[in-house]
C-alpha positions as CSV (number, residue, x, y, z in Angstrom):
1,M,-0.1,0.1,-0.1
2,Q,1.1,3.5,-0.8
3,V,0.4,6.2,1.7
4,A,1.3,10.0,0.4
5,A,2.9,12.3,2.7
6,Y,-0.2,14.7,2.0
7,E,-2.9,14.9,-0.3
8,V,-5.6,17.6,-0.7
9,Q,-9.0,16.2,-0.9
10,L,-12.0,18.6,-1.1
11,N,-15.7,17.8,-1.5
12,A,-16.0,19.2,-4.9
13,A,-19.8,18.4,-4.8
14,Q,-20.5,20.5,-1.9
15,I,-17.9,23.3,-3.0
16,L,-19.1,23.9,-6.7
17,P,-22.5,25.3,-6.0
18,G,-21.0,28.1,-4.1
19,V,-18.4,28.8,-6.8
20,M,-21.1,28.7,-9.4
21,D,-22.9,31.2,-7.2
22,V,-19.9,33.6,-7.5
23,L,-19.4,33.2,-10.8
24,T,-23.0,34.0,-12.1
25,S,-23.2,36.8,-9.5
26,G,-21.5,39.5,-11.7
27,W,-19.2,40.1,-8.9
28,I,-16.2,38.0,-8.0
29,T,-14.0,39.9,-5.6
30,E,-14.1,41.7,-2.5
31,G,-17.9,41.0,-2.4
32,Q,-20.6,39.5,-0.1
33,V,-18.8,36.0,0.0
34,G,-15.4,37.7,1.1
35,E,-17.2,39.3,3.7
36,K,-19.2,36.3,4.9
37,L,-15.7,34.6,5.3
38,E,-14.4,37.5,7.4
39,T,-17.6,37.2,9.5
40,A,-17.0,33.7,10.1
41,W,-13.3,34.3,11.2
42,K,-14.4,36.8,13.5
43,A,-16.5,34.2,15.3
44,L,-13.9,31.6,15.1
45,T,-11.2,33.8,16.8
46,G,-13.3,36.0,19.0
47,Q,-11.8,39.1,17.2
48,P,-13.8,42.0,16.2
49,H,-12.0,42.7,13.0
50,A,-11.1,40.4,10.2
51,V,-9.3,41.1,6.9
52,A,-9.1,38.7,3.9
53,V,-6.0,38.5,1.8
54,S,-4.1,36.7,-1.1
55,S,-1.8,34.7,1.4
56,G,-0.8,34.0,4.9
57,Q,2.5,35.7,4.2
58,N,0.7,38.9,3.0
59,A,-1.2,38.9,5.9
60,L,1.8,38.8,8.2
61,E,3.7,41.6,6.3
62,I,0.3,43.9,6.5
63,A,0.2,43.2,10.1
64,L,3.9,44.0,10.7
65,R,3.6,47.3,8.7
66,G,0.8,48.3,10.5
67,L,2.2,47.7,13.9
68,V,5.7,49.0,13.4
69,R,4.6,52.4,12.5
70,G,7.8,54.8,12.9
71,R,10.0,52.0,14.5
72,Q,11.7,50.9,11.0
73,G,15.1,49.4,11.8
74,W,14.2,48.2,15.2
75,K,14.0,44.5,16.0
76,V,11.2,42.0,16.0
77,I,11.7,38.5,18.1
78,V,11.1,35.5,15.7
79,P,11.5,31.6,16.9
80,A,14.6,30.3,15.5
81,N,12.6,27.2,14.2
82,A,9.8,29.2,12.6
83,F,9.0,29.2,8.7
84,S,11.6,31.4,6.8
85,G,8.6,33.5,5.7
86,D,8.3,35.0,9.3
87,A,11.7,36.4,9.2
88,A,11.4,37.5,5.6
89,A,8.2,39.5,6.6
90,V,10.1,41.2,9.3
91,L,12.7,42.4,6.9
92,R,10.5,43.4,4.3
93,A,8.7,45.8,6.9
94,A,12.1,47.3,7.3
95,C,12.9,45.7,10.5
96,L,15.5,43.4,11.9
97,P,14.7,39.7,13.1
98,L,16.1,38.7,16.4
99,F,16.4,34.9,16.6
100,V,15.1,33.4,20.0
101,D,15.3,29.8,21.2
102,V,12.2,27.7,21.7
103,D,11.1,25.3,24.7
104,G,10.6,21.4,24.3
105,T,7.3,22.0,22.7
106,M,8.7,23.9,19.8
107,Q,7.0,27.1,20.9
108,L,8.9,30.2,21.6
109,D,10.6,30.2,25.1
110,V,9.0,33.1,27.1
111,E,11.8,33.2,29.6
112,E,14.4,33.6,26.6
113,V,11.9,36.4,25.6
114,A,12.0,38.0,28.8
115,A,15.8,38.1,29.2
116,C,15.9,40.1,25.8
117,D,17.1,43.5,25.9
118,E,14.2,46.0,25.8
119,R,16.0,48.4,23.8
120,E,14.6,48.9,20.3
121,I,12.4,46.0,20.1
122,A,9.2,46.5,18.4
123,G,7.5,43.4,19.0
124,V,7.4,39.6,18.9
125,I,5.9,36.9,16.3
126,A,4.8,33.7,18.3
127,V,4.3,30.9,15.7
128,H,1.8,28.1,16.6
129,I,3.9,25.2,15.3
130,G,1.9,22.2,13.9
131,G,-1.4,23.5,15.3
132,W,-0.2,23.7,19.0
133,I,-0.2,26.8,20.9
134,N,2.3,27.8,23.3
135,Q,1.3,26.7,27.0
136,R,2.5,30.2,28.2
137,M,0.7,32.3,25.6
138,G,-1.0,34.6,28.4
139,K,2.3,35.1,30.1
140,L,3.9,36.1,26.8
141,A,1.1,38.4,26.0
142,A,1.1,40.1,29.4
143,L,5.1,40.6,28.9
144,C,4.3,42.3,25.5
145,R,1.9,44.5,27.2
146,A,4.0,45.4,29.9
147,R,7.2,46.2,27.6
148,R,4.9,48.1,24.9
149,W,5.7,45.5,22.1
150,F,3.5,44.4,19.8
151,L,2.3,40.6,19.6
152,I,1.5,38.8,16.3
153,E,0.3,35.3,16.1
154,D,1.7,33.2,13.4
155,A,-1.3,30.9,13.5
156,C,-0.9,29.7,9.9
157,H,-1.0,26.2,11.4
158,A,-3.6,26.5,13.8
159,H,-7.1,26.9,12.3
160,G,-9.4,26.1,15.2
161,S,-6.8,25.1,17.9
162,R,-7.4,26.2,21.3
163,L,-5.3,26.6,24.8
164,D,-7.5,26.4,28.0
165,G,-10.6,27.2,26.0
166,S,-9.4,30.2,24.1
167,P,-8.9,30.1,20.3
168,A,-5.7,30.7,18.4
169,G,-5.7,34.2,17.2
170,S,-7.3,35.8,20.5
171,W,-4.2,36.8,22.4
172,G,-2.2,39.1,19.7
173,D,-2.5,42.6,18.6
174,A,-2.9,40.6,15.3
175,A,-3.0,36.9,14.2
176,V,-2.3,35.8,10.7
177,F,-3.8,32.5,9.1
178,S,-3.0,30.8,5.9
179,F,-5.3,29.1,3.5
180,Y,-2.4,27.5,1.3
181,A,-3.1,24.0,-0.1
182,T,-1.6,22.0,2.8
183,K,-3.5,23.9,5.5
184,V,-6.7,22.5,7.3
185,V,-8.8,25.2,5.9
186,T,-7.6,25.8,2.4
187,C,-8.6,27.2,-0.9
188,G,-5.4,26.8,-2.7
189,E,-3.9,30.3,-1.8
190,G,-5.3,32.8,0.8
191,G,-4.9,34.3,4.1
192,M,-6.7,36.0,6.7
193,M,-5.6,38.7,9.5
194,V,-7.7,39.1,12.6
195,T,-7.4,42.1,15.1
196,P,-8.9,43.9,18.2
197,H,-7.6,47.1,16.8
198,E,-9.9,49.1,14.3
199,E,-7.1,51.2,13.2
200,L,-5.1,48.0,12.2
201,A,-8.0,46.5,10.6
202,Q,-8.5,49.7,8.4
203,Y,-4.9,49.9,7.5
204,A,-5.0,46.2,6.3
205,R,-8.1,46.8,4.0
206,R,-6.2,49.6,2.5
207,A,-2.9,47.6,2.1
208,R,-4.5,44.9,0.4
209,N,-6.5,47.2,-2.2
210,N,-3.7,49.9,-3.5
211,G,-4.2,51.9,-0.7
212,R,-8.0,52.3,-1.1
213,D,-10.7,51.5,1.1
214,S,-12.4,49.2,-1.3
215,V,-12.2,48.4,-5.2
216,R,-15.0,51.1,-5.6
217,D,-12.8,53.9,-4.1
218,R,-10.8,56.2,-6.6
219,E,-8.5,57.7,-4.3
220,A,-5.4,56.1,-2.5
221,Q,-5.0,56.8,1.2
222,L,-1.6,55.1,1.3
223,V,1.1,53.6,-1.0
224,A,0.2,49.9,-1.2
225,G,0.1,47.2,-3.6
226,D,-2.4,44.3,-4.4
227,C,-3.2,41.4,-2.5
228,R,-7.0,41.0,-2.4
229,L,-8.8,37.5,-2.0
230,S,-11.3,36.9,-4.9
231,D,-14.7,35.8,-3.8
232,I,-14.2,32.6,-5.9
233,L,-11.6,31.3,-3.3
234,A,-13.2,32.8,-0.5
235,S,-16.4,30.5,-1.3
236,I,-14.0,27.5,-1.0
237,A,-12.5,28.9,2.2
238,L,-15.8,29.6,3.6
239,H,-17.0,26.2,2.9
240,Q,-13.9,24.8,4.7
241,T,-14.5,27.2,7.6
242,R,-17.9,25.9,8.1
243,M,-16.5,22.1,8.2
244,L,-13.7,22.9,10.5
245,P,-15.1,21.0,13.6
246,M,-15.4,18.0,11.5
247,L,-12.0,18.2,9.8
248,I,-10.5,18.7,13.1
249,A,-12.3,15.5,14.5
250,E,-11.1,13.6,11.5
251,R,-7.7,14.5,12.0
252,E,-7.9,13.7,15.8
253,F,-9.0,10.3,14.9
254,Y,-6.2,9.5,12.9
255,A,-3.9,10.9,15.7
256,K,-5.4,8.7,18.3
257,L,-4.6,5.5,16.1
258,Y,-0.9,6.5,15.8
259,D,-0.9,7.2,19.6
260,Q,-1.9,3.6,20.1
261,A,1.0,2.4,18.1
262,I,3.9,4.7,19.7
263,G,2.3,3.8,23.2
264,E,4.5,4.6,26.2
265,S,7.9,4.6,24.3
266,E,10.6,6.6,25.8
267,E,12.2,6.8,22.5
268,W,9.2,8.2,20.4
269,V,7.5,11.0,22.1
270,P,4.4,12.6,20.3
271,L,4.6,16.4,20.7
272,R,1.9,17.6,23.4
273,V,1.3,21.0,25.0
274,P,-0.7,20.8,28.1
275,G,-3.8,22.6,28.0
276,C,-4.0,22.8,24.2
277,D,-6.4,21.1,22.0
278,P,-5.0,21.2,18.7
279,N,-6.2,21.1,15.0
280,W,-3.8,18.2,14.2
281,Y,-2.3,20.1,11.2
282,K,0.7,18.0,12.1
283,Y,1.5,14.8,13.8
284,I,5.2,15.7,15.3
285,L,6.9,12.9,16.8
286,L,10.0,13.9,18.8
287,L,12.9,11.3,18.7
288,Q,14.7,11.3,22.0
289,Q,17.6,9.1,20.5
290,G,17.8,10.6,17.0
291,G,17.4,8.5,14.2
292,G,14.7,10.7,12.1
293,S,16.1,10.0,8.7
294,E,16.3,6.1,9.3
295,L,12.8,6.1,10.6
296,V,11.6,8.0,7.4
297,S,13.7,5.6,5.2
298,R,12.1,2.4,7.1
299,L,8.6,3.9,6.6
300,A,9.3,4.7,3.0
301,R,10.1,1.0,2.5
302,E,6.8,0.4,3.5
303,G,5.4,2.6,1.0
304,I,4.7,5.6,3.6
305,A,5.8,8.7,3.0
306,C,6.6,11.3,5.9
307,S,6.2,14.7,5.4
308,G,9.5,15.2,6.8
309,R,10.2,17.6,9.4
310,V,8.3,20.8,10.0
311,Y,11.4,23.0,9.8
312,E,14.5,21.2,8.8
313,S,17.0,23.7,10.0
314,A,17.2,27.1,12.1
315,V,15.9,29.9,10.1
316,Y,19.3,31.9,11.0
317,D,21.2,28.9,9.3
318,Q,19.3,29.2,5.9
319,P,21.4,31.0,3.2
320,A,19.2,33.9,2.8
321,F,19.3,34.9,6.5
322,V,23.0,34.4,7.6
323,P,23.6,38.1,7.3
324,W,21.3,38.6,10.2
325,Q,22.4,35.6,12.4
326,G,23.7,38.1,14.8
327,G,25.6,35.3,16.4
328,A,22.5,33.6,17.3
329,K,22.8,30.1,18.9
330,C,19.7,28.5,19.8
331,P,20.7,24.9,20.8
332,H,16.9,23.6,21.8
333,A,15.6,24.7,18.3
334,E,18.6,23.3,16.7
335,W,17.9,20.0,18.3
336,L,14.3,19.9,17.7
337,C,15.0,20.7,13.9
338,E,16.9,17.6,13.8
339,N,15.1,15.2,15.8
340,H,11.4,15.1,14.8
341,V,9.5,13.6,11.9
342,A,6.0,14.6,10.8
343,L,3.7,11.6,10.1
344,P,1.1,11.4,7.4
345,L,-1.9,13.2,8.5
346,F,-4.6,14.7,6.3
347,N,-8.5,14.8,5.8
348,G,-9.2,12.2,3.6
349,L,-6.4,9.9,4.8
350,G,-9.0,7.1,5.4
351,L,-9.2,4.3,7.7
352,E,-7.6,1.7,5.7
353,R,-4.6,3.9,5.2
354,A,-4.2,5.2,8.7
355,L,-4.4,1.4,10.2
356,Y,-1.7,0.5,7.8
357,V,0.6,3.6,9.2
358,Q,-0.3,2.4,12.4
359,R,0.5,-1.3,11.8
360,S,3.8,0.1,10.2
361,L,4.7,2.0,13.2
362,W,4.1,-1.1,15.4
363,A,6.4,-3.3,13.2
364,V,9.2,-0.6,12.9
365,H,9.0,0.3,16.6
366,E,9.3,-3.5,17.7
367,A,11.9,-4.0,15.2
368,S,14.2,-1.5,16.8
369,A,13.5,-2.2,20.3
């Protein structure tokens, strides 16, 4: 049996009527469907403002530019094991990335953040890796408020994840989500920024639309580009958003099958964050004694493709960001990058293939015991 690392399986029969409604409406961008999607994400995150854009990266860059305001050249704290797009967004917002280590759950180490020199730091980007939310998110938010730093949640992995009952996107001055093809809610490409701040929301609406408040306005209020989300894509994302509880429940079912195979292993430890109910964007296995490449190879011989590591190296070791390394050394991030794998987990995996992965995990684990 062959099991792909990831597949995108959408219910076309349910999605196409909404797309057809848009195509025959006479208006296919920045219309009512996009507004409905924004309303759905306000409800999902508990934030009063939501702005749909063309990608999660654009959402992050807009949030940064709107929050930096007069602090260009200052530093923004970024976890060392984040997606390279986080550091890239900081640089494109005319700031400098300050790489900080993470804790054992792959989340930003709040004590390391607190130890940073407060001078010329504008804010913090907290990344919800694999759909997990930092157990100390409340403390991080309080720290940022006390130091007058902005806090952005990179929740691109965390659609519908919750920590102690509070949803991803409810702590920061802004939170950003991606609707890229691999995400739990997807429309191929797209993104969403949510915020409690009316001024930032207004800035984002203009920033996505050549500086104008809407496509109907003639005059630009600021210098900006174009990163709107069409109603065609919004209709797909809206359907997926409404299905989100079911999508998460399906993923959780597969995760529990993998948990059964791994059992109480001291060598393979599934990533967990106390108090967090994840969306199971990734099933991350921490390998306490290394051997990630060997595990991936052995599963590949069984026809099972792992999605590799969430991030394979610290951001500051990637060629594009070496000039901004600043002597950063983040041992926990470096160890975690090297010593984890992500097992196949996606909507539409199906019981047969999930059980096959489960049996293969059992066999590989017993053979290595």
